[in-house]
C-alpha positions in Angstrom: 105.8 105.8 74.7 105.2 103.8 77.8 105.9 106.7 80.2 103.2 108.9 78.6 100.6 106.1 78.4 100.8 105.4 82.1 101.2 109.1 83.0 104.6 108.4 84.7 106.3 111.3 86.3 109.7 109.7 86.1 111.8 108.3 83.3 111.3 104.7 82.1 114.1 103.0 80.2 113.3 101.1 77.0 116.4 98.9 76.2 115.5 97.3 72.9 119.1 96.4 72.1 119.8 95.1 75.6 122.9 97.3 76.1 121.9 98.3 79.6 120.8 94.8 80.5 124.2 93.6 79.5 125.9 96.3 81.6 123.9 95.3 84.6 124.5 91.5 84.1 120.8 90.9 83.4 120.9 89.7 79.8 120.7 85.9 79.4 121.0 85.6 83.2 118.3 82.9 83.1 119.8 81.2 80.0 116.9 82.2 77.7 118.6 84.9 75.6 116.5 87.6 77.2 117.0 90.1 80.1 115.9 88.8 83.4 112.8 90.6 84.7 114.0 93.3 86.9 113.2 96.7 88.5 115.7 99.3 89.5 114.8 102.4 91.5 117.3 105.2 91.1 117.2 108.3 93.3 117.7 111.8 92.1 121.5 111.5 92.7 121.7 108.5 90.4 122.1 105.9 93.1 120.3 102.6 93.0 118.2 102.6 96.1 116.3 99.4 95.5 116.5 96.5 92.9 114.6 93.4 92.2 116.0 90.7 89.9 113.6 87.9 89.1 114.7 84.3 89.6 112.5 83.1 86.7 110.6 84.7 83.8 107.4 85.3 85.8 109.2 86.4 89.0 108.2 90.1 89.3 107.5 92.3 92.2 104.0 93.7 92.7 103.3 97.3 91.9 102.7 97.8 95.7 106.1 96.5 96.5 107.7 98.7 93.9 105.9 101.8 95.1 106.9 101.3 98.7 110.5 101.6 97.7 110.2 104.9 95.7 111.9 107.6 97.7 
């Protein structure tokens, strides 16, 4: 699993059947039949505290940018 291979201390979602991507409006957002690259940080109360949704397939935040938003 990805979480264990990177020693993550938080859950990481694998959405192979794109159910969550569809619920969040991310699937086929770019017209390519895929989920748009995105990152959601959810706090311990289940609230989204930060999100990044890419404008094109290679539009992704840096690790540093992601880590600065982790509560």
